[in-house]
N, C-alpha and C positions, 0 to 999 in steps of 0.2 A: 417850796423847800424839799429837797430829796432827803431820804433817810434809808441809805442802804445797810445792809447787814443788821436788821433789827433782830432782837432775839428776846424771848421771854425772860423775865428776871429769874436769875438763878439757873441759867440753862448751861451747865457745865458738868463734865464727867466727873466722877467720884474720885477725889484725892488725885487729881491731874498734877503732875510735876510743874511747877510754875515759878518763873523768875520774876523778880519785881525790879522796874527800873525806877532808881531813886532810893535814897537811905536817910531821909530826912523825917521831919515830924508827920508828914502826910503817909509816909510808908509805915510809920509806927501805927498810926489809925487804921490803916489797911490790913496790916498783919493782924490786928485784932479782929477786924471784921471777917477777914479769911478763916481765922480760927473758929469763930463763933458760927460761921456758915458750915464748916466742915467739908467743903467740896473740893478744896484745893489744897495742895502740898507745897508750901513756899520753900524752894531749895536754896534760895539766896537772893541778895539784892545786888544790882549793878550800879556803881556810882563812881565817877572819877575823882571825887574829893573826900570821900568818906572811907573809913576802914574799920570802925567799930560795928560790931553786931548790932543789929536793931531788934530788941525784944527776942534775943536769941537766934535771930536769923541772921547768917554771916553775909559780909560783903564778900563777893567772890571774884572781884574784878570790876573794870568799868564798862562802859557800854559796848566797846569794842569786842567784847566777848559773846555778844548776841547771836551773831551768826554760828559760831562754834557750838554754842549750847544746843542750837537747834538739832545738831546731830549727835548729842550727848543724851538724848531721851527727854529734853525738856520740851513741854509740849504747848505750854500757855504763858502768855505775859500779862502782868498787871502794871500799869504805868502809874507810878506813884508821884507825879509831878504836878505841882499846883498851877503853874503857868500854863494858860490855856493853849496857846499855839505850840509851845514845845511839847504839851502832852500829846496833840494831835499829830505832830511830826513822828513821835516815837511809835504811836499806834500804827501809822502808815508804814514805818520802817518793820515793825514786827509782823504785820500782815503780809508784806512783800516776801519776808522770809518763811511764810507758812505757818505762823504760830496762831493758835486759838486767842482770842481775845474776850474772855468770859466777862459777864456781867456779875459783879461782886456786890451783894446786898446782905446787910446785917440782919439777922432774923427779927430784931426789934423794930425794923422798918416795917411801914404799911404799904404794900404795893397793889394797886387794883388790878385784877385779873384782865381787865381790858386795856390796862396801861401797856406801853412798850418802851423799852430802853435799848439804845443802840449799843453796838460792841464797844467793850473797853469802859463802859459806864460804871460808876461805883456809888452806892448808897449806904450812908452811916446811919447809926442808930436813930430811932424815932422820927426818921424822915416819912413824909407821907407823899405818895404820887397817886392822884386821884383818877377816877373813870375816865377813860379814853384819852388820857394824857400821853403825849409822845415826847421822848427825848432823844436826841442824836447821839452819835458816837462820842465817846469820851466826856460824858457828862458826869459832872460831881454834884451829886445831891447831899450836902453836908448835914451834919447833926441838927436834928430838929427842923429841918425845912418842911414847908408845906406847899406842894404844887397842885393845884386844885384841878377839877375836871376840865378836860378838853384844852389844857394849855399845850403849847408846842414849842419845845426847846430845840435850838440848833444844834450843831456839832461843837464841842469843845466848850460848853457852857458850864459855868461854876455857880451854883446857888449856895451861898455862904450860910453858916449856922444860924437858925431862927428865922430866916427870910421867909415870906409868904406871899405867894402868888396866887390871886383870885382867878375864878374860872376863866377860860379862854385867853388868858394872856399868851402872846407870842414873843420869844426872845430869839434873837439872832445868833449866828455863828460866833464863837468866841467871846460873848458877853459875860460880864462879872456881875452878879447881883449880891450886894454887900451884906454883912452881918446885921440881922433884925429889919432888913428893908421890908415895905409893904407895897404891893403893887396892885392897882385897882383892877377888877375884872376887865378883861377885853384889851388893855393896853398893849402897845408894841414896843419893844425894846430893840433898837437896831444891833447890827453886827458890830463885835468889839466894843460895845458900849460899856460904860461902868456906872453901876448905880451905887451911890455910896453908903457906908453904914447908916442904918436907922432912917434911910430916906422914905418919904411917902410918895409914890409915883402915881400921879392922876391923869398924866397926859403922855402921849408917846414921846419916845426917846429916840433921838436920830442916830445913824450909824456913827460909831466912833465918839459919841458924845459922852461927857461925864456930868452926872447930876447927883445933887445932894440936897437934904434939907426937907422941911416940911411946910408946904408941899415942895416936891423936888424941883429944882431950878438948875439951868446948866451952870457947870462950874469950869474954870480954866484948868487944864491938866497942868502939872508941874513938869 
């Protein structure tokens, strides 16, 4: 599994003018993370369907403005979209336009000095990323998640609130680990797999599979 563009958590210039892509609930959460960290200056959100400010940050147009803003002094992008594949597409678009893609981490998160997070990743309050853990680009470590030592997460992974990954877990690109799920050490979760809310994963999960229950078993996708 390749992990280009790794950066240490919090590797961003002070008060960098930043535009947010998305203006929903995830944007609100990340605006508070950005303000708590104090490293970026959110100048506005881009969204094709929203117009109301998000916690005081104005919506300044839709995503079509992204290229123009690069020439107006905006230097960084934070993608505030929960859908994994869509988030990665916008990260790629922002990179192609020359934007920085900072890691955004709340001060209340616990990040091991030996852990690494890919560009465009976000870490919410009380999340824990253990020793030598690796997370690819566009990772979401949501509120209260625990990703233990030597875990390896692919690109565009979302670990939902309260999920716990034991040591050495491998998670493929685009996978979703649901709220409160628990993964046994050393299990593997395939690309674009979904682990349901509260699931207890004790065996490997195939690419594209959806699992749930205690212990987790394959479920049919709706």
